A tleap script that builds the chain and sets N, CA, C and O, in Angstrom:
source leaprc.protein.ff14SB
mol = sequence {
  NMET ILE GLU ILE LYS ASN LEU LEU PHE GLN
  PRO LEU THR LEU TYR LEU ALA GLY ASP GLY
  ARG GLY LEU HIE LEU ASN PRO ARG GLU SER
  ARG THR VAL SER ASP ASP ASP LEU SER PRO
  GLU ILE GLU ALA ALA ALA LYS ARG GLY LEU
  VAL SER LEU THR GLY GLY SER ALA PRO PRO
  GLU THR VAL PRO HIE SER GLU LYS PRO LEU
  ASP LYS PRO PRO GLU THR GLU GLN ARG ASP
  GLY GLU LYS PRO LYS THR LYS ARG ARG LYS
  ARG LEU PRO ALA ALA THR PRO ALA ALA GLN
  ALA GLY CARG
}
set mol.1.N position { 0.850 -1.201 -0.014 }
set mol.1.CA position { -0.010 -0.006 -0.005 }
set mol.1.C position { 0.891 1.250 -0.014 }
set mol.1.O position { 1.928 1.293 0.647 }
set mol.2.N position { 0.470 2.245 -0.767 }
set mol.2.CA position { 1.199 3.514 -0.881 }
set mol.2.C position { 0.264 4.647 -0.472 }
set mol.2.O position { -0.901 4.690 -0.866 }
set mol.3.N position { 0.802 5.551 0.321 }
set mol.3.CA position { 0.056 6.737 0.697 }
set mol.3.C position { 0.440 7.874 -0.257 }
set mol.3.O position { 1.620 8.178 -0.435 }
set mol.4.N position { -0.568 8.492 -0.862 }
set mol.4.CA position { -0.350 9.620 -1.769 }
set mol.4.C position { -0.900 10.864 -1.096 }
set mol.4.O position { -2.064 10.901 -0.696 }
set mol.5.N position { -0.058 11.887 -0.971 }
set mol.5.CA position { -0.495 13.137 -0.357 }
set mol.5.C position { -0.403 14.280 -1.385 }
set mol.5.O position { 0.645 14.487 -1.998 }
set mol.6.N position { -1.501 15.011 -1.564 }
set mol.6.CA position { -1.522 16.173 -2.445 }
set mol.6.C position { -0.777 17.331 -1.710 }
set mol.6.O position { -1.194 17.764 -0.635 }
set mol.7.N position { 0.314 17.808 -2.311 }
set mol.7.CA position { 1.086 18.855 -1.710 }
set mol.7.C position { 0.651 20.249 -2.128 }
set mol.7.O position { 1.195 21.250 -1.661 }
set mol.8.N position { -0.340 20.302 -3.019 }
set mol.8.CA position { -0.813 21.605 -3.517 }
set mol.8.C position { -1.935 22.155 -2.660 }
set mol.8.O position { -2.531 21.419 -1.873 }
set mol.9.N position { -2.227 23.414 -2.800 }
set mol.9.CA position { -3.337 24.063 -2.132 }
set mol.9.C position { -4.542 24.153 -3.060 }
set mol.9.O position { -5.342 25.084 -2.968 }
set mol.10.N position { -4.662 23.186 -3.946 }
set mol.10.CA position { -5.798 23.114 -4.862 }
set mol.10.C position { -6.050 21.608 -5.134 }
set mol.10.O position { -5.154 20.781 -4.964 }
set mol.11.N position { -7.291 21.274 -5.559 }
set mol.11.CA position { -7.616 19.861 -5.802 }
set mol.11.C position { -6.762 19.285 -6.947 }
set mol.11.O position { -6.290 20.013 -7.821 }
set mol.12.N position { -6.585 17.989 -6.913 }
set mol.12.CA position { -5.751 17.332 -7.920 }
set mol.12.C position { -6.405 15.987 -8.260 }
set mol.12.O position { -6.791 15.232 -7.367 }
set mol.13.N position { -6.524 15.697 -9.568 }
set mol.13.CA position { -7.072 14.414 -10.013 }
set mol.13.C position { -6.010 13.688 -10.844 }
set mol.13.O position { -5.422 14.256 -11.764 }
set mol.14.N position { -5.786 12.453 -10.504 }
set mol.14.CA position { -4.797 11.592 -11.152 }
set mol.14.C position { -5.412 10.325 -11.615 }
set mol.14.O position { -6.337 9.818 -10.980 }
set mol.15.N position { -4.927 9.786 -12.716 }
set mol.15.CA position { -5.397 8.489 -13.173 }
set mol.15.C position { -4.650 7.379 -12.416 }
set mol.15.O position { -3.461 7.489 -12.118 }
set mol.16.N position { -5.405 6.301 -12.116 }
set mol.16.CA position { -4.760 5.125 -11.511 }
set mol.16.C position { -4.453 4.135 -12.609 }
set mol.16.O position { -5.101 4.130 -13.656 }
set mol.17.N position { -3.458 3.293 -12.367 }
set mol.17.CA position { -3.138 2.259 -13.351 }
set mol.17.C position { -4.247 1.247 -13.424 }
set mol.17.O position { -4.905 0.977 -12.419 }
set mol.18.N position { -4.470 0.679 -14.589 }
set mol.18.CA position { -5.495 -0.349 -14.747 }
set mol.18.C position { -6.636 0.074 -15.570 }
set mol.18.O position { -6.461 0.436 -16.734 }
set mol.19.N position { -7.824 0.043 -15.009 }
set mol.19.CA position { -9.074 0.160 -15.788 }
set mol.19.C position { -9.550 1.594 -15.980 }
set mol.19.O position { -10.731 1.794 -16.262 }
set mol.20.N position { -8.706 2.586 -15.844 }
set mol.20.CA position { -9.092 3.976 -16.134 }
set mol.20.C position { -9.746 4.668 -14.962 }
set mol.20.O position { -10.371 5.710 -15.156 }
set mol.21.N position { -9.638 4.156 -13.783 }
set mol.21.CA position { -10.212 4.816 -12.620 }
set mol.21.C position { -9.371 6.028 -12.281 }
set mol.21.O position { -8.203 6.097 -12.661 }
set mol.22.N position { -9.950 6.990 -11.568 }
set mol.22.CA position { -9.215 8.199 -11.170 }
set mol.22.C position { -9.178 8.345 -9.666 }
set mol.22.O position { -9.943 7.712 -8.938 }
set mol.23.N position { -8.289 9.175 -9.225 }
set mol.23.CA position { -8.112 9.447 -7.797 }
set mol.23.C position { -8.228 10.956 -7.658 }
set mol.23.O position { -7.436 11.706 -8.229 }
set mol.24.N position { -9.233 11.400 -6.887 }
set mol.24.CA position { -9.385 12.839 -6.624 }
set mol.24.C position { -8.895 13.158 -5.242 }
set mol.24.O position { -9.335 12.560 -4.260 }
set mol.25.N position { -7.970 14.116 -5.162 }
set mol.25.CA position { -7.409 14.520 -3.857 }
set mol.25.C position { -7.739 15.977 -3.634 }
set mol.25.O position { -7.452 16.822 -4.481 }
set mol.26.N position { -8.341 16.274 -2.499 }
set mol.26.CA position { -8.584 17.652 -2.096 }
set mol.26.C position { -7.255 18.270 -1.708 }
set mol.26.O position { -6.260 17.555 -1.587 }
set mol.27.N position { -7.210 19.596 -1.507 }
set mol.27.CA position { -5.942 20.211 -1.108 }
set mol.27.C position { -5.400 19.606 0.178 }
set mol.27.O position { -6.113 19.482 1.174 }
set mol.28.N position { -4.107 19.226 0.138 }
set mol.28.CA position { -3.391 18.671 1.268 }
set mol.28.C position { -3.957 17.329 1.798 }
set mol.28.O position { -3.652 16.930 2.922 }
set mol.29.N position { -4.756 16.660 1.007 }
set mol.29.CA position { -5.401 15.404 1.418 }
set mol.29.C position { -4.495 14.236 1.139 }
set mol.29.O position { -3.703 14.273 0.197 }
set mol.30.N position { -4.600 13.177 1.958 }
set mol.30.CA position { -3.851 11.926 1.749 }
set mol.30.C position { -4.792 10.781 1.530 }
set mol.30.O position { -5.846 10.702 2.160 }
set mol.31.N position { -4.412 9.875 0.624 }
set mol.31.CA position { -5.199 8.651 0.409 }
set mol.31.C position { -4.216 7.470 0.244 }
set mol.31.O position { -3.060 7.656 -0.137 }
set mol.32.N position { -4.693 6.291 0.531 }
set mol.32.CA position { -3.872 5.072 0.413 }
set mol.32.C position { -4.400 4.268 -0.776 }
set mol.32.O position { -5.603 4.033 -0.892 }
set mol.33.N position { -3.465 3.838 -1.677 }
set mol.33.CA position { -3.822 3.009 -2.814 }
set mol.33.C position { -2.879 1.793 -2.816 }
set mol.33.O position { -1.829 1.809 -2.174 }
set mol.34.N position { -3.273 0.743 -3.549 }
set mol.34.CA position { -2.433 -0.434 -3.654 }
set mol.34.C position { -1.250 -0.187 -4.579 }
set mol.34.O position { -1.287 0.740 -5.388 }
set mol.35.N position { -0.243 -0.965 -4.478 }
set mol.35.CA position { 0.938 -0.846 -5.324 }
set mol.35.C position { 0.598 -1.020 -6.786 }
set mol.35.O position { 1.246 -0.413 -7.639 }
set mol.36.N position { -0.399 -1.829 -7.104 }
set mol.36.CA position { -0.784 -2.079 -8.481 }
set mol.36.C position { -1.436 -0.885 -9.142 }
set mol.36.O position { -1.444 -0.794 -10.369 }
set mol.37.N position { -2.007 0.070 -8.332 }
set mol.37.CA position { -2.689 1.249 -8.850 }
set mol.37.C position { -1.740 2.407 -9.159 }
set mol.37.O position { -2.175 3.438 -9.670 }
set mol.38.N position { -0.459 2.251 -8.856 }
set mol.38.CA position { 0.497 3.290 -9.072 }
set mol.38.C position { 0.750 3.461 -10.561 }
set mol.38.O position { 1.331 2.575 -11.185 }
set mol.39.N position { 0.324 4.590 -11.154 }
set mol.39.CA position { 0.436 4.800 -12.591 }
set mol.39.C position { 1.670 5.672 -12.912 }
set mol.39.O position { 2.235 6.298 -12.015 }
set mol.40.N position { 2.074 5.707 -14.160 }
set mol.40.CA position { 3.177 6.581 -14.558 }
set mol.40.C position { 2.836 8.065 -14.309 }
set mol.40.O position { 3.733 8.869 -14.056 }
set mol.41.N position { 1.540 8.425 -14.382 }
set mol.41.CA position { 1.167 9.812 -14.130 }
set mol.41.C position { 1.398 10.182 -12.626 }
set mol.41.O position { 1.810 11.300 -12.317 }
set mol.42.N position { 1.136 9.263 -11.749 }
set mol.42.CA position { 1.376 9.490 -10.322 }
set mol.42.C position { 2.864 9.603 -10.036 }
set mol.42.O position { 3.280 10.456 -9.252 }
set mol.43.N position { 3.679 8.745 -10.669 }
set mol.43.CA position { 5.119 8.814 -10.526 }
set mol.43.C position { 5.666 10.117 -11.037 }
set mol.43.O position { 6.560 10.698 -10.423 }
set mol.44.N position { 5.132 10.603 -12.180 }
set mol.44.CA position { 5.574 11.873 -12.745 }
set mol.44.C position { 5.171 13.036 -11.849 }
set mol.44.O position { 5.926 13.999 -11.708 }
set mol.45.N position { 3.983 12.958 -11.239 }
set mol.45.CA position { 3.555 14.008 -10.310 }
set mol.45.C position { 4.443 14.042 -9.088 }
set mol.45.O position { 4.700 15.118 -8.549 }
set mol.46.N position { 4.924 12.884 -8.629 }
set mol.46.CA position { 5.831 12.833 -7.471 }
set mol.46.C position { 7.187 13.448 -7.835 }
set mol.46.O position { 7.794 14.141 -7.018 }
set mol.47.N position { 7.656 13.200 -9.046 }
set mol.47.CA position { 8.939 13.766 -9.473 }
set mol.47.C position { 8.866 15.297 -9.600 }
set mol.47.O position { 9.851 16.000 -9.373 }
set mol.48.N position { 7.655 15.802 -9.976 }
set mol.48.CA position { 7.493 17.249 -10.127 }
set mol.48.C position { 7.162 17.941 -8.811 }
set mol.48.O position { 7.081 19.169 -8.766 }
set mol.49.N position { 6.971 17.184 -7.755 }
set mol.49.CA position { 6.712 17.749 -6.430 }
set mol.49.C position { 5.263 18.093 -6.174 }
set mol.49.O position { 4.968 18.866 -5.263 }
set mol.50.N position { 4.340 17.535 -6.961 }
set mol.50.CA position { 2.931 17.770 -6.768 }
set mol.50.C position { 2.346 16.894 -5.668 }
set mol.50.O position { 1.447 17.318 -4.941 }
set mol.51.N position { 2.851 15.683 -5.548 }
set mol.51.CA position { 2.397 14.747 -4.511 }
set mol.51.C position { 3.579 14.123 -3.860 }
set mol.51.O position { 4.680 14.126 -4.410 }
set mol.52.N position { 3.360 13.574 -2.663 }
set mol.52.CA position { 4.411 12.794 -2.017 }
set mol.52.C position { 3.921 11.377 -1.890 }
set mol.52.O position { 2.742 11.133 -1.630 }
set mol.53.N position { 4.822 10.451 -2.072 }
set mol.53.CA position { 4.528 9.012 -1.988 }
set mol.53.C position { 5.278 8.435 -0.801 }
set mol.53.O position { 6.485 8.640 -0.680 }
set mol.54.N position { 4.597 7.729 0.066 }
set mol.54.CA position { 5.258 7.101 1.219 }
set mol.54.C position { 4.772 5.671 1.293 }
set mol.54.O position { 3.619 5.354 1.003 }
set mol.55.N position { 5.724 4.801 1.705 }
set mol.55.CA position { 5.428 3.389 1.870 }
set mol.55.C position { 5.461 2.643 0.560 }
set mol.55.O position { 5.432 3.268 -0.500 }
set mol.56.N position { 5.520 1.325 0.597 }
set mol.56.CA position { 5.473 0.529 -0.593 }
set mol.56.C position { 6.658 0.769 -1.488 }
set mol.56.O position { 7.783 0.951 -1.022 }
set mol.57.N position { 6.392 0.770 -2.807 }
set mol.57.CA position { 7.463 0.925 -3.793 }
set mol.57.C position { 7.454 2.341 -4.363 }
set mol.57.O position { 7.246 2.534 -5.561 }
set mol.58.N position { 7.679 3.316 -3.508 }
set mol.58.CA position { 7.706 4.708 -3.931 }
set mol.58.C position { 8.945 4.916 -4.826 }
set mol.58.O position { 9.978 4.289 -4.590 }
set mol.59.N position { 8.860 5.783 -5.845 }
set mol.59.CA position { 10.021 5.976 -6.705 }
set mol.59.C position { 11.177 6.616 -5.925 }
set mol.59.O position { 10.943 7.392 -4.998 }
set mol.60.N position { 12.407 6.300 -6.294 }
set mol.60.CA position { 13.550 6.835 -5.577 }
set mol.60.C position { 13.675 8.350 -5.780 }
set mol.60.O position { 13.075 8.935 -6.681 }
set mol.61.N position { 14.474 8.952 -4.908 }
set mol.61.CA position { 14.741 10.395 -5.002 }
set mol.61.C position { 15.421 10.669 -6.322 }
set mol.61.O position { 16.436 10.055 -6.651 }
set mol.62.N position { 14.848 11.605 -7.084 }
set mol.62.CA position { 15.394 11.865 -8.458 }
set mol.62.C position { 16.252 13.127 -8.505 }
set mol.62.O position { 16.868 13.392 -9.538 }
set mol.63.N position { 16.317 13.900 -7.455 }
set mol.63.CA position { 17.077 15.115 -7.461 }
set mol.63.C position { 18.503 14.772 -7.045 }
set mol.63.O position { 18.717 14.350 -5.908 }
set mol.64.N position { 19.485 14.940 -7.932 }
set mol.64.CA position { 20.849 14.598 -7.533 }
set mol.64.C position { 21.404 15.659 -6.575 }
set mol.64.O position { 21.173 16.857 -6.737 }
set mol.65.N position { 22.137 15.176 -5.580 }
set mol.65.CA position { 22.735 16.068 -4.621 }
set mol.65.C position { 24.194 16.289 -5.027 }
set mol.65.O position { 24.945 15.329 -5.200 }
set mol.66.N position { 24.583 17.525 -5.174 }
set mol.66.CA position { 25.888 17.874 -5.638 }
set mol.66.C position { 26.841 18.087 -4.446 }
set mol.66.O position { 26.446 18.655 -3.428 }
set mol.67.N position { 28.058 17.642 -4.578 }
set mol.67.CA position { 29.065 17.838 -3.545 }
set mol.67.C position { 29.707 19.204 -3.695 }
set mol.67.O position { 30.393 19.663 -2.781 }
set mol.68.N position { 29.499 19.870 -4.835 }
set mol.68.CA position { 30.124 21.155 -5.122 }
set mol.68.C position { 29.341 22.239 -4.348 }
set mol.68.O position { 28.111 22.221 -4.324 }
set mol.69.N position { 30.070 23.182 -3.716 }
set mol.69.CA position { 29.347 24.219 -2.964 }
set mol.69.C position { 28.583 25.174 -3.908 }
set mol.69.O position { 28.918 25.277 -5.088 }
set mol.70.N position { 27.570 25.862 -3.389 }
set mol.70.CA position { 26.824 26.811 -4.180 }
set mol.70.C position { 27.691 27.991 -4.577 }
set mol.70.O position { 28.639 28.364 -3.885 }
set mol.71.N position { 27.326 28.572 -5.731 }
set mol.71.CA position { 28.059 29.759 -6.182 }
set mol.71.C position { 27.806 30.926 -5.263 }
set mol.71.O position { 26.685 31.128 -4.796 }
set mol.72.N position { 28.852 31.703 -5.001 }
set mol.72.CA position { 28.698 32.887 -4.167 }
set mol.72.C position { 28.334 34.077 -5.084 }
set mol.72.O position { 28.771 34.130 -6.234 }
set mol.73.N position { 27.537 35.022 -4.571 }
set mol.73.CA position { 27.245 36.209 -5.381 }
set mol.73.C position { 28.495 37.024 -5.595 }
set mol.73.O position { 29.373 36.997 -4.732 }
set mol.74.N position { 28.634 37.742 -6.681 }
set mol.74.CA position { 29.832 38.549 -6.902 }
set mol.74.C position { 29.891 39.659 -5.841 }
set mol.74.O position { 28.888 40.246 -5.435 }
set mol.75.N position { 31.129 39.896 -5.428 }
set mol.75.CA position { 31.326 40.942 -4.438 }
set mol.75.C position { 31.382 42.294 -5.134 }
set mol.75.O position { 31.932 42.422 -6.227 }
set mol.76.N position { 30.805 43.300 -4.486 }
set mol.76.CA position { 30.817 44.659 -5.044 }
set mol.76.C position { 31.823 45.485 -4.286 }
set mol.76.O position { 32.000 45.337 -3.077 }
set mol.77.N position { 32.482 46.362 -5.025 }
set mol.77.CA position { 33.449 47.222 -4.360 }
set mol.77.C position { 32.683 48.321 -3.617 }
set mol.77.O position { 31.732 48.898 -4.145 }
set mol.78.N position { 33.105 48.593 -2.411 }
set mol.78.CA position { 32.435 49.605 -1.618 }
set mol.78.C position { 33.489 50.347 -0.831 }
set mol.78.O position { 34.338 49.746 -0.175 }
set mol.79.N position { 33.422 51.660 -0.906 }
set mol.79.CA position { 34.358 52.491 -0.140 }
set mol.79.C position { 33.824 52.652 1.277 }
set mol.79.O position { 32.629 52.503 1.531 }
set mol.80.N position { 34.714 52.950 2.167 }
set mol.80.CA position { 34.309 53.132 3.559 }
set mol.80.C position { 33.299 54.248 3.709 }
set mol.80.O position { 33.507 55.347 3.195 }
set mol.81.N position { 32.213 53.984 4.401 }
set mol.81.CA position { 31.220 55.017 4.672 }
set mol.81.C position { 30.245 55.259 3.569 }
set mol.81.O position { 29.343 56.075 3.753 }
set mol.82.N position { 30.355 54.596 2.401 }
set mol.82.CA position { 29.431 54.801 1.310 }
set mol.82.C position { 28.425 53.648 1.231 }
set mol.82.O position { 28.697 52.500 1.581 }
set mol.83.N position { 27.263 54.037 0.753 }
set mol.83.CA position { 26.252 52.989 0.527 }
set mol.83.C position { 26.508 52.318 -0.800 }
set mol.83.O position { 27.011 52.958 -1.723 }
set mol.84.N position { 26.171 51.028 -0.927 }
set mol.84.CA position { 26.366 50.375 -2.244 }
set mol.84.C position { 25.456 51.002 -3.285 }
set mol.84.O position { 24.303 51.337 -3.012 }
set mol.85.N position { 26.000 51.152 -4.481 }
set mol.85.CA position { 25.230 51.759 -5.578 }
set mol.85.C position { 24.228 50.764 -6.130 }
set mol.85.O position { 24.515 49.575 -6.268 }
set mol.86.N position { 23.050 51.272 -6.442 }
set mol.86.CA position { 22.042 50.450 -7.079 }
set mol.86.C position { 21.756 51.032 -8.461 }
set mol.86.O position { 21.841 52.244 -8.657 }
set mol.87.N position { 21.432 50.206 -9.377 }
set mol.87.CA position { 21.081 50.673 -10.705 }
set mol.87.C position { 19.663 51.219 -10.696 }
set mol.87.O position { 18.750 50.619 -10.128 }
set mol.88.N position { 19.500 52.351 -11.329 }
set mol.88.CA position { 18.177 52.924 -11.434 }
set mol.88.C position { 17.600 52.637 -12.821 }
set mol.88.O position { 18.322 52.616 -13.818 }
set mol.89.N position { 16.321 52.422 -12.862 }
set mol.89.CA position { 15.676 52.217 -14.158 }
set mol.89.C position { 15.272 53.548 -14.767 }
set mol.89.O position { 14.827 54.455 -14.063 }
set mol.90.N position { 15.425 53.654 -16.041 }
set mol.90.CA position { 15.005 54.837 -16.741 }
set mol.90.C position { 13.494 54.812 -16.892 }
set mol.90.O position { 12.885 53.779 -17.169 }
set mol.91.N position { 12.906 56.002 -16.696 }
set mol.91.CA position { 11.476 56.106 -16.934 }
set mol.91.C position { 11.199 56.223 -18.418 }
set mol.91.O position { 11.807 57.033 -19.118 }
set mol.92.N position { 10.280 55.409 -18.884 }
set mol.92.CA position { 9.933 55.474 -20.290 }
set mol.92.C position { 8.846 56.528 -20.458 }
set mol.92.O position { 8.010 56.709 -19.573 }
set mol.93.N position { 8.858 57.235 -21.614 }
set mol.93.CA position { 7.810 58.253 -21.834 }
set mol.93.C position { 6.460 57.570 -21.980 }
set mol.93.O position { 6.374 56.460 -22.504 }
set mol.94.N position { 5.428 58.217 -21.527 }
set mol.94.CA position { 4.055 57.657 -21.652 }
set mol.94.C position { 3.674 57.628 -23.110 }
set mol.94.O position { 3.895 58.602 -23.830 }
set mol.95.N position { 3.118 56.554 -23.546 }
set mol.95.CA position { 2.798 56.380 -24.952 }
set mol.95.C position { 1.293 56.608 -25.229 }
set mol.95.O position { 0.864 56.576 -26.383 }
set mol.96.N position { 0.502 56.837 -24.173 }
set mol.96.CA position { -0.943 57.008 -24.398 }
set mol.96.C position { -1.254 58.458 -24.785 }
set mol.96.O position { -0.587 59.374 -24.304 }
set mol.97.N position { -2.241 58.681 -25.631 }
set mol.97.CA position { -2.606 60.055 -26.002 }
set mol.97.C position { -3.027 60.902 -24.819 }
set mol.97.O position { -2.735 62.097 -24.784 }
set mol.98.N position { -3.717 60.302 -23.837 }
set mol.98.CA position { -4.151 61.074 -22.703 }
set mol.98.C position { -2.987 61.528 -21.867 }
set mol.98.O position { -3.011 62.629 -21.318 }
set mol.99.N position { -1.974 60.710 -21.758 }
set mol.99.CA position { -0.772 61.083 -21.025 }
set mol.99.C position { 0.010 62.179 -21.763 }
set mol.99.O position { 0.595 63.062 -21.137 }
set mol.100.N position { 0.012 62.110 -23.087 }
set mol.100.CA position { 0.721 63.101 -23.869 }
set mol.100.C position { 0.022 64.433 -23.837 }
set mol.100.O position { 0.674 65.476 -23.897 }
set mol.101.N position { -1.329 64.423 -23.742 }
set mol.101.CA position { -2.112 65.660 -23.670 }
set mol.101.C position { -1.884 66.383 -22.357 }
set mol.101.O position { -1.987 67.608 -22.297 }
set mol.102.N position { -1.586 65.663 -21.336 }
set mol.102.CA position { -1.372 66.247 -20.020 }
set mol.102.C position { -0.012 66.954 -19.890 }
set mol.102.O position { 0.228 67.610 -18.876 }
set mol.103.N position { 0.850 66.845 -20.846 }
set mol.103.CA position { 2.149 67.473 -20.759 }
set mol.103.C position { 2.093 68.945 -21.091 }
set mol.103.O position { 3.120 69.624 -21.062 }
savepdb mol mol.pdb
quit
């Protein structure tokens, strides 16, 4: 038996393997199904993080864990006592006739 939990905050409907039956899960709801009912659609939903599978023959963890450390953000040069500079966006001229009439 496999427990399927909907990890979304919205309802989710999945097809079960076999005779075309479906499984409707309310938001954050869990249901138990047999190992034979585990369909490729349910396995794909688990890989995408839509549902969690526990017990039975759940698919293995598919996200590889890297031994390499995360990239550090580039360091910005800053003089003593100064605030770091931020880029400012240029204001685009208004393209509407009403905005142009107001000038």
